[in-house]
N, C-alpha and C positions, 0 to 999 in steps of 0.2 A: 542555405538552410533556412527554414521558416522560423518565425519568432516563437511559435509554440514549441518547436523542437529545442530551441535554445533554452527555454524556461525549464524543460524537463531533461536536459542533457545528462544530468547526474543521477536521475531517479533509479536507474538499474543498479548503480553502484551503492546507493543508499539502501535499496531493498536487499542487496546481497549482504551488506553490513548488518542490517536488521535480522536477516536469516541466521547469520553466524551467532549473533548475540542471543537469539532465541534458542538455538541449539545448545549453546554454552549454559544457559539458565534452565534448560529442560522445559521451555514453554512451547506449547503445541500450536497456539494461534495468537496473532497480533490483535489487540483490541483497540479500536479507535473511537473517539468521541465524534459522532456524526455532526454535531453543531459546529465543529471546527473545520469541516470540509468546505471547499469552495463551491462544490456542486452537491449540496445536501438534499438530494432527491433520490428516489428509488433507482433511477437510471444511472446516476452518478455513483451511487454506492455499489451497484452491480458491476459497473465498468471497473471500478477500483478493485473489487474482489476478484474479478476475472483476470485482470492484469497481474495482480500479486500471485494468484494461483499459478499462472504460467511460469512464474519465477520461483515457485515452490513454497510460497508463504500463504497460510490460511488466515483469512481476515474475518473478524467479527466486529460488530458495532455495539457500543454500550447503549443502554436505554436511558 
């Protein structure tokens, strides 16, 4: 397994937990502060949105 895969091994589990919490609270989309992202550029944000969308979570970034 590559180092990058090890760093993200639990991400799907955490996204599933987030999805359950959002459903419980009636929240439709997760809002993230883009300044806290490791890759805070358009490409990084779009990649994050696409990955979360595949797992059923809508992502929005605060301004």
